[in-house]
C-alpha positions in Angstrom: -0.3 0.0 0.2 1.6 3.6 -0.8 2.7 5.6 1.8 1.0 8.7 0.6 -2.0 9.5 -1.6 0.1 12.0 -3.3 2.8 9.4 -4.6 3.8 5.9 -4.2 6.2 4.5 -1.5 9.7 4.5 -3.5 10.7 1.1 -4.3 14.0 -0.5 -3.4 16.0 0.8 -6.4 14.5 4.5 -6.4 15.6 4.1 -2.2 19.3 2.8 -3.4 19.4 5.6 -6.3 18.9 8.2 -3.7 21.2 6.4 -1.0 24.2 6.8 -3.6 23.3 10.3 -5.3 22.9 11.6 -1.2 26.6 10.1 -0.8 28.0 12.1 -3.8 26.6 15.3 -2.2 28.1 14.6 0.9 31.5 13.5 -0.7 31.6 16.6 -2.6 30.3 19.0 0.3 33.3 17.5 2.5 35.6 17.8 -0.6 35.1 21.5 -0.9 35.2 22.0 2.9 38.5 20.3 3.1 40.2 22.3 -0.4 38.7 25.6 1.7 40.5 24.9 4.8 43.6 24.0 2.9 43.8 27.2 0.6 43.0 29.4 4.3 45.8 27.3 5.9 48.5 28.3 2.9 51.0 31.0 3.1 50.0 34.2 1.7 52.9 36.3 -0.1 52.4 39.8 0.0 53.0 42.0 -3.0 56.6 43.4 -0.8 57.5 39.6 -1.5 57.2 38.7 1.9 55.3 35.4 3.3 52.8 35.3 5.8 51.8 32.2 7.7 47.9 31.0 6.3 44.6 32.5 7.9 44.1 29.5 10.1 47.3 30.1 11.8 47.0 31.6 15.5 49.1 34.2 14.9 46.4 36.0 12.8 43.8 35.7 15.9 46.1 36.8 18.8 44.5 40.1 19.0 41.4 39.0 20.1 42.6 38.4 23.6 42.7 41.8 24.0 39.5 43.2 25.8 40.0 46.4 24.2 39.0 44.8 20.8 35.8 43.6 22.1 35.0 46.5 23.5 35.0 48.6 20.3 34.0 45.4 18.7 30.6 46.1 21.0 30.6 49.6 20.5 30.4 49.1 16.7 27.6 46.3 17.5 26.3 48.8 19.7 25.7 51.6 16.9 24.2 48.9 14.2 21.7 48.4 16.6 20.8 51.9 17.7 20.7 53.1 13.9 18.7 49.6 13.0 16.0 50.2 15.9 15.3 53.7 15.4 15.0 53.4 11.5 12.8 50.5 12.4 10.1 52.5 14.8 10.6 55.2 12.0 9.5 52.5 9.1 6.3 51.1 10.9 5.1 54.9 11.7 6.1 55.8 7.8 4.6 52.1 6.9 1.5 52.8 8.2 0.8 56.3 7.1 1.8 55.4 3.7 -0.9 52.4 3.8 -3.7 54.6 4.8 -2.7 57.3 2.2 -2.6 54.4 0.1 -5.9 53.3 0.5 -7.5 56.7 0.3 -11.1 56.6 -1.3 -10.0 60.3 -2.8 -8.1 59.6 -5.6 -6.1 63.2 -5.2 -4.3 61.6 -2.0 -4.0 57.7 -3.4 -2.9 58.5 -6.9 0.1 61.3 -5.6 1.1 58.5 -2.7 1.2 55.7 -5.1 3.8 57.7 -7.3 5.9 58.2 -4.1 5.6 54.8 -3.1 7.0 53.4 -6.7 9.9 56.4 -6.8 10.8 55.4 -3.1 10.9 51.8 -3.7 13.0 52.5 -7.0 15.8 54.3 -5.6 18.9 52.6 -3.8 19.1 52.9 -0.2 22.6 54.1 -0.3 21.9 57.2 -3.4 19.3 58.3 -0.6 21.9 58.4 2.3 24.2 60.1 0.3 21.3 62.3 -0.9 20.2 63.3 2.7 24.0 63.7 3.9 24.9 66.0 1.2 21.5 68.1 0.5 20.2 67.9 4.5 24.0 67.6 6.0 22.2 65.7 8.8 25.2 63.8 9.8 26.4 59.8 8.8 23.8 58.8 12.0 20.4 60.4 10.8 21.4 59.9 7.0 21.6 56.2 7.5 18.4 56.2 9.7 16.2 58.6 7.7 16.9 56.8 4.3 16.5 53.0 5.8 13.5 54.3 7.5 11.8 56.2 4.5 12.9 52.6 1.9 11.6 50.3 4.3 8.6 52.2 5.7 7.1 52.4 1.7 7.8 48.4 1.4 5.8 47.9 5.0 3.4 50.3 3.6 2.6 48.2 0.5 2.4 45.2 2.7 0.1 46.6 5.4 -1.9 47.7 2.3 -2.3 44.0 0.6 -2.9 42.8 4.5 -6.5 45.3 4.5 -7.0 44.5 0.7 -7.1 40.5 2.1 -9.9 41.4 4.8 -13.1 40.1 4.4 -15.1 43.4 2.9 -18.0 42.9 6.0 -15.1 44.2 8.4 -15.5 47.7 6.7 -19.5 47.8 6.5 -19.8 46.6 9.7 -17.7 49.6 11.1 -19.5 51.8 9.2 -22.7 50.5 10.4 -22.1 51.2 13.7 -21.8 55.1 13.2 -17.7 54.8 12.7 -15.9 57.0 9.9 -13.4 55.1 7.2 -10.5 56.4 9.2 -11.9 55.1 12.3 -12.7 51.8 10.9 -9.2 51.4 9.6 -7.7 52.6 12.5 -9.7 50.5 14.9 -11.1 47.3 12.9 -9.0 46.7 9.8 -5.6 47.8 11.0 -5.0 45.6 14.0 -6.3 42.6 11.8 -3.6 43.4 8.7 -0.6 44.2 11.2 -1.1 40.5 12.8 -1.5 39.0 9.6 1.6 41.3 8.1 3.4 40.9 11.3 5.9 38.0 10.0 6.6 40.1 6.8 7.2 43.1 8.8 9.7 41.2 10.9 11.6 39.7 7.9 11.8 43.4 6.4 13.5 44.2 9.4 15.9 41.9 9.4 16.8 43.4 5.9 16.8 46.8 7.4 19.4 45.6 9.8 21.7 44.5 7.5 21.0 47.5 5.2 23.1 49.4 8.3 26.0 48.0 6.9 25.7 51.1 4.0 26.2 53.3 6.4 30.1 52.1 6.1 30.1 54.0 2.9 28.9 57.8 4.5 31.1 57.3 7.3 29.1 56.0 10.0 30.7 53.8 12.7 28.7 51.2 12.3 29.8 47.2 13.2 31.4 46.8 9.5 33.4 50.1 9.7 34.4 49.9 12.7 35.9 46.4 12.5 37.2 46.3 8.5 38.2 49.8 8.8 39.0 51.2 12.3 40.3 48.3 14.1 41.8 46.8 10.8 43.8 50.1 10.2 44.8 49.4 13.8 46.3 46.5 14.4 47.2 45.8 10.7 46.4 44.3 7.3 47.3 40.9 8.7 44.0 41.0 10.9 41.6 41.8 7.9 40.4 38.1 7.3 40.0 37.3 11.0 38.4 40.7 11.7 35.9 39.9 8.6 35.1 36.5 10.0 34.4 37.9 13.5 32.1 40.2 12.0 30.4 37.8 9.6 29.5 35.3 12.9 28.5 38.7 14.6 26.0 39.6 11.6 24.9 35.8 11.3 24.2 35.1 14.6 22.1 38.3 15.1 20.2 38.0 12.0 19.6 34.4 12.4 17.9 35.6 15.7 15.3 37.9 13.8 14.7 34.9 11.4 13.7 32.8 14.2 11.6 35.1 15.8 10.0 36.0 12.3 9.5 31.7 11.9 7.6 32.1 15.6 5.3 35.2 15.0 4.5 32.8 11.9 4.0 29.9 13.4 1.9 31.3 16.2 -0.5 33.1 13.5 -0.7 29.9 12.0 -1.5 27.6 15.2 -4.2 30.9 16.2 -5.9 30.3 13.0 -6.0 26.5 13.7 -7.9 27.1 17.2 -10.5 29.0 15.8 -11.0 26.1 14.0 -12.9 27.8 11.0 -15.2 29.8 13.2 -16.6 32.7 11.3 -14.5 36.3 12.2 -16.4 38.7 14.5 -15.5 42.0 15.5 -16.1 41.7 19.1 -12.3 41.8 19.6 -11.3 44.5 17.3 -14.2 46.5 18.3 -13.4 46.3 22.3 -12.0 50.1 22.1 -14.3 51.4 20.1 -16.8 54.1 21.7 -20.6 53.4 21.0 -21.6 55.4 18.2 -24.0 59.2 19.2 
């Protein structure tokens, strides 16, 4: 009997082919890992004719015993998180405003908002940072924050608009029947539901925002990459450049994996809520708890 209603259980030949293919792929991956390790361990020759030890040599990692080094790395990480945190809050606020204007019933509001949204979505973030820095003279920190907030706010606004469009039309009609205005209906009934539905997507976009803070390197903001790959590499010497790169990579990877895991947890939580409802018809009571009675 087949093990699934979609396909038959694999037979002996198929299982044998799958085992052989898996073994070949694993052997290939192991060979690539060994090859990379040998390349990194091989001595390096500089342009001046000097021979330096390989990247895995302990002499290239001895600086990490210095607590001052970790203090400087911590300051760079804190600067990255600070810029990302401020930009994330502003991006969510800007996204909500864009979503409200983009879904307006008035064409005079909706059409210009659409044009502005498409402009910001199509403009590279780095060019936006440079424009703000050169024209507004805000300083590196605010150039990074404002550019990231506007760009990601435009994307979050489109996500919220999609969430609003996916809601049943009866939500809006029920709010209007209670005497609420269109704006009150969106703010008190539709937006809370759309925000919950789009929360994993919004968190995923904030992960992208955090990674894009590395563009602050170009405009002179001392975030993590500029601190490690520029300031510390210049102080300790270029022989430690790869070591600093690897530490920076691991820090970014750890932070982004934590945020990505948080986004997946939100998605699973939202899905489990939907399953617990068991297909019940959505009601307005939870969202109308804060709605004042109509006059």
